[in-house]
N, C-alpha and C positions, 0 to 999 in steps of 0.2 A: 444313568440319566440324572439322578439326584446329585451325584458327585460332580458331574459336569456343570450342572446349574450352580452348585456351590462355588466351584472354581471360577466360573464366569463372573458371578456376583462379587467374589473376593477380589478379582482383578479390577473391577469397577471401583471398589472401595479403596484399593491400593492407589488407583488413579486419583481418587478424591484426596487421599492423604498427600500425594505428591503435589496436586494442585494447590491445596491449602498451604503447604510448606513453601511453595514458590512465592507466595505473598510475602514471606519473610526473606527468602533467598534473593529475590531480585533486588531489593534495596541494599542488601549486603554486597551483592556483586557490583552495584553502582558505587557504593561507598563502603569499602571493607572495614573502615574504622568502627562501623556500627556493630560489628561482631565482638567488639571488646567491651568489657566491663571491669570493675576494679580488680576482680580476681584473675583476669585473663593473663596478666603479666607473669604471675607465678606459675603458669603452665607454659607460656611461650618462651620465657627465658631459658628454662632447662632444655626445651626442645632445640632451641638455637645452639645452645652449648653442646648438646649431644651431637648435632650435625658437624660442629666445628672441632670435635674431639677434645672439648674442654671439660668433659664429665658432666655429672648431674649437678648443676649449679645455677643459682639465681643471679650470679654476678654478671654484669654486662662488660666488665673489664677485668684484667688480671687482679688478684691471683686466682679467681674462680674457685672460691671455697665451696666444698661439698654442701649440698642443701638437704635439709630434713623437713622443710615445710610441707612438701607434697609427696605423695606416693608416685611411683614411676610410670604406671601403665599409660595414663593419658598423655603425658609429655612424649613417651616413646611412640604413641599413636600419631601425634602431631609430627614428630620427626620422621616417621615412616612416610607419611603423606608428602612432606617436603622433600624427602629424598627422591621422590618420583617427579614431583611437580615444580620443585623450587619453593622458596619461602613465599607462599601465597596464602593469604587469609581467605581468599575466594575459594581456593581448592579445598580448604578445611570445611567450609560451609557446604560445598557441593557434596563432599563425601559424607558429611553428617546427615544431610537430607536423605541421601540414598540409603544410608544405614538405618535411619528411622523409618523409612518406608518399608524396608525389609522386616523391621521389627513389628510393624503393624500387620504384615502378612503372617508372620510366625505366630503372633498372638491370636489372630483369627483361627489359624490351624489348631493351636493348642486348645483354645476354648471349644472348638468343634469336637476335639477329642474328649474333652471333659463333660460338656453339657449339650452337645448336638450342633447340627449345622446352623440352625437359626440363631442360636446364641453366639456361635462363632462369628457370624456376619455382623450381628449387633455390636459385639465387643470390638471388632475391627473398625466399625463406624465410630464408636465412642473414642477410640484411640486416635483415629484419623482426624477427628474434629476437636480434640482436646487442645484448648488454648495453651496449656502448660507444655505439652509436647511440641506444639507448633512453634512457640516462642523460642525454645532453647536449642533448636537445631541450628539456628544461625549464630549462636554465641560460642565463643572460645571457652567452653566449660565442659566438665567431664560427664554431665548428665546423660547425653545421648549415647555415649559408649557404655556407660554403666547400665542403662536401661536395656540396651541390646544384649549385654552379657547376662543380665538378670532374667530376661525372657528366655534366652538360650539355656540357662541353668534350669528354669522351670520345665522347659521341654525335655531336658535330659531326665529329670526326676519323674515327670508325670506323663510324658508324651508317648511312652511305649507300654507294652503289656507288663513288663517287669524289669527290674534292674539287675543285670548280671555284673560280674566283677569288672569287666572292661568299662562298662558305663559308670560304675561307681568310681573308678579311677578318673574318668573324664569329669564327673561332677566335682571331685576334689580339685582338679586342675583349674576348672572354670571358676570355682569359688575363690581359689587363690588369685586369679586374674581380677576377679570382681573386687576383692578386698584391696588389691594393690592399685585398683583404679580409684576407689574411694574407701577409706578405712571403715566406714559405717557398715560395709559388708561383713565385718566380724560378727555382728549381732545375729546373722542368719545361720551360723554354723550349727547351733543346737537343733534348729528346725530341719536343716538338711540331713543331719545325722538320723533324726527320727523318721523323716520321710524316706530315706534310703533303706532304713531298717524295715519299715513297713512294706515297701514295695519290692524287696529282694528276698529270694529264698535263703540266701546266706545272711540270716538276721544279725549275726555278730561280725562276720568277716567283712561283708560289703561296707557297712558304715565305718568299720575300723580302718580299712584301706582308704576309703574316701577321706577320712580325717587325716590320716598319715600323709597322703599326697597333698592335701590342702595346706597342712602345717608346713610341710617341706617346701611348698611353693612360696610361702611368705617369709620363711626363716632367713634366707640370705639377705633380704632387705632389713630385717630386724637386726641381724648381726652387723651389717654395714653401718646402720645408724648407731648401734651401741659402740662400735669401734670409734665412730666420729665424736659422739657426744657423751658416751658413758651412761646412757639411759636407754631403757627398752621402750621404744615407741615406733609405730609405723610412720607417723607423720606428726610434726610438731603443731600442725594446724589444729589438732585435737586439743592440745593444752592451751593454745591461744583462744580457741572458742570457749573452752571451759572457763577461763578467767574473763575474757573481754565480752562475752555474751551471756553465758549462763549465770556466772557469779555477779556480773555487772547488772543483770536484770533484777536479781534478788536485792542487791544493794540499792538499785533505783527505787524499787518498791518500798524498801524500808525507810529510805531517806526522803521519799517524795520528790525525787529529781528525775530528769530525763535519763533514758538509758545511755545516750551518747555522753552525757556529763559523768555518769557513774563509770563508764568504760574508760574515759580519758583519765579520771582520777586514779582508778585502780592500776592502769598500765604505768602511769607516771610514778606512782608511789613504789610499785614493785621494782621497776627498772632503776629508780633512784637508789633504792636500798641495795640492789645488786652492785651498782657502781661504788657506793660507799663501802661495801664489804669487799670490793675487789674481786667479785665473782660475776664477771660479765661474759663468760663463755656461753656458747649455745646450750650446752648441757645444763649449766647453772640456771639459765633462763627457763628452760623447759621444766626443771624441777620446781623452781619458784612459782611459775604459773600453775603447775599442777597442785602443789601444796596449798597455795593461797586460795585457789579456786575451790578446792575440796573443803578447806576450812570454813569458807563463807557459806557454802551450801549445807554443810553438816551442822552449822550453828543452829539452824531451825529447819530440820528436814521436811516438815509438813509444809511450811511456807514455800520452801524451795521447790517441792513437788508441785504445788499449786501454780506457782509462776511458770514452771517448766511446761506443764500441761496446757496452761492458757496460751503460752507462746506457740505450742505445737499447732494450735488451731489456725495460725497464720498460713500454714501450708495448704489449707483447704480453700483459700481464696483463689479465684481464677487469675491467671497470669496476665491481667490486663495491662499493667504498667510495663511488663517485660515485652509484650507484643508491641506496644507503642514506642518503646525505646529502640528495639532492634530494627524497627521499620523507619526510624528517624523522625517520628511525629513529636515525641517529647524527649527530654533528657533526664537522666537519673542523678544520683548524688545529692538528693534533697533531704536526706535523713528521714525518709518516710518510715523505714522500719522502726526507728526509735519512737516516732510518734505513734505507730501502730501498737507497739508493745506497751506504751504508757497510757494511751488515751482511747484506743479501739479503732474500729474500721471507719466509722463516720468521720472522725477527726482526721484520720489518715487520708481519706478521699479528699477532704477539704484542703489539706496540706499539699497534696500532690497536684490536684487539678485546679484548685482555686476556682475561678469563674469559667473554666473550660470543661465543665462536666459533659458537654455535648460530645466530647471525644469518646464517651462510653457507648454512644448509640450504635456505631457500626459494629461494635463487638457484642452487642446484646444477644444475638443468636448463640454465639460461643459461650456466653455466660449462662444462658438457659441450658445449653447442652451440658455444661460442666456440673451445675447443681443437680440437673436431672440424673446425670450419671452417678453422682454421689448418693442420691436418694435410692435409685434403683439397685445400686450395689449393696446397700443395707438390706433391701428386700431379697436380693439374690443370696446373700450370706445366710439370712434366716431360712430360706428355702433349702440351701445346701445343708444347713444344720438339721432341718427336718428330714432330709433325705439321707442323713448320716454319711455325707461325703467328707469323712474326717480327714483323709489325707490331703484333699484339695484345700480344705479350710486351714489345715496346718501349714502347708507349704506356701500356698498363694495368699490366703487371708492373713496368716500369721506373719509372713514376710512384709506384707503391706502395712500391717499394724505396727510392727517393730520399726520399720523405716519411717513411719509417720511420727512415732512417739520419741525416738532416740534423740533427735537434734536439740529440741528445747528452744532457747532464745534465738539462735541463728535462723530459725524457721522462717521461710518466705515461700511464695509459690514455686520458686525453682526447686526447693527441696521436696516438692510433691511429685516431681518427675518420676522417681522410682516407684511410687505407689500407683501411678496411672494404669499400668498393665493389669495389676491385680484388681483394681477398682473396676476397670472396663470389663474384665472377665466375669466378675459377679454381676455387673450391671447387665451383661448379655443374658445371663440366666434370669435375672429379675424381670427384665423387659419381656422376654418370651413367655414366661409363666404368667405374668400379669396380663398380657394381651390375651392369652388363651383363657384365663379366668374370666375376663370381661366378655369374650366371645361366648363362652358357655352360659354366663349370666344372661346375655342378650337372647340367646337361643331359648333358654329356659323361660324367660319372660314372654317371648313370642309364642312358645308352646302353651303357656298358661292362658294367654289371651285367646288362642285358637280353640282351646278345649271347651270352654263354655259355649262358644259359637257353634261348634260341632254338635254339642249335646242339645242345643235349642233348635237345631235344624230338623224339621219333620222328615221322617223316612217314608219313602214311597211304598 
């Protein structure tokens, strides 16, 4: 009976998730160009070339040079959709909406397994209503697929009673796909190794096999990139972000200029130096970006760390601008991230909205839900710590924390998409326990008021 009630309510919440995502999907179906943002071309071009048997390339015309800027899983995902539907941006949006709705359902089931039915339903609600998750299902971006793989990975590690060798192999394979979807998945490997070791009877063999399968999954792509460029990298976007965002933010802080100006100067100087030295190959560029970026950050590690962590907080903002852009209400490309990194939230709001702040009003409920979820997730993590739920804190909480802290200067609400499942999971626990605590306090207060009345009532 309880299980049936949970399933019924979860279905309603999945319906809510679908309904809210239709608010983004319908504008994209009417105008597919709304699904594109500056990074989209770097995913679409390889997908088109894969379909045309031109290999994994960003080039739109011969010679179709091999590309290292992106990892392959998301472009292959797009190419697979197009293989069935033809080259349709609408089809991508529809598939991503359905995938995200399934992710919402799986998260509810996982949280139920970890913290009980009520927490599972609350976590599904928070995920369904998250502006971050809603906004990005309509974009040609890897976040929706990455989050689905991430929740699937958490289910493999935590969803059953224990982890046998077959499941350990599956964890390694899914981690490989996750990392080849977005290279930031690399940071999760140590947590997964510990999680598998804790939850398996084969404390050494299971994590060893998981690691072996995971490493073997990404090795062919590493070898391919090394063969092309002579450097070990999963995707050159990492080196680009290191120089153009993380190092540029530190330079901007030191020189008192905008992040955009510092980025332009760094890229111009490094590229000009490469041309002067006759070292303008893709491998030379990757090495130069990596070495220059690291040198700037290591010049003052404390200042670099402060700038990095301050920029990470950008990910905790609700995805208001993304929702407005993907629905066609506003346009991007205003340099708001640069203003945000240099001057803070208030100036960024002024820069983006100008005298149109009323656009925030329809999204006010989503903003309240977002910040409420963040607060209740902190409560939930504290409760999980008190309950000694170490494995859940390690795998779910640790993953969310690493994915929040790793990006640095590129951080924006889109980068928060991978942390939403973990935050929603703990927010489910925090909400349920807080509600029960308030209910007990109210009952205790009522009993305290009734006690003196009963004592003062004369007995017959």
